[in-house]
Phi, psi and omega in degrees: 000319183296325180295321179296313180297323179292320178295321181296317181292324179294316179299311179300320179293319179296322181295319181291323183285319189285328187230101178294149179300142178276134179267157176300329181292321177299314179299317179297318178298316179292321176297318179296320179296318180295317177298319179296320180294327179292320180298327178293330182279343184285128177269159177296152189283343182219142175281171177256168178298327178294323177292324176294313179300322179294319177295322177293316180297320181293324183278317188241358182071223180252019179295146177275146180253140178256142182265065176209169174071344182251135176241127180245121183243115176227155176288147178292328180231118177257124179295319178231141177283351181293322186223099180243115178289139182221140175230125178244128175228142183239133179282097179211143177288346182053053172251172180300329183282321188221102179209163180273133175261327181214150171231130182234146173238136180230140175229117187300321189263010174278163178305314175244118185297330180279115186262320187208140174224128181227138176256136182232173174203178183296340179286350180288334182082308176233146175263071181228131179231126175243137181200179172235135183236164175257137177234135185290322183195181178299135184188179171265142179245132182248129175247133181232129178249132177255124181269165183297334178274001179092359178285151183245135174231146187219164172211154182233143176219143178265141178228131174260114184258127183273324176241118186290162177220189176058038174146000000 
């Protein structure tokens, strides 16, 4: 019995020496530090027009876009920005001579303006892309189709989002 009591006292003494008690002030300081670190990681909820322009320049250079041949179908009112159905169709015969090579979607007020990029070819048969995208808030969505000759065609649609997403 005595050996057990002696061991117990030694373990308790080591525990007290090795780990000082944590004070409430120390805990508050650590919580504040953790909260501050989280705030540094949070990105702004919306991109700016300049970020959209930069993404368009990066993707297409200074080429001009024509507002024809592309149809962009989005709901006028989206209940949630988490899942917004979108359909992009391009009037193209999809032959070796005339076909769509890429379709891009851009949303100006999302954290990242580039939402979707799809590569196509004449083997696709139809230049139609259906997907679901996330939208941060009510905004315009831009669809751009790149043809095999390098020409660009675009369409714009407005979407009213009732519950925001992306941030």
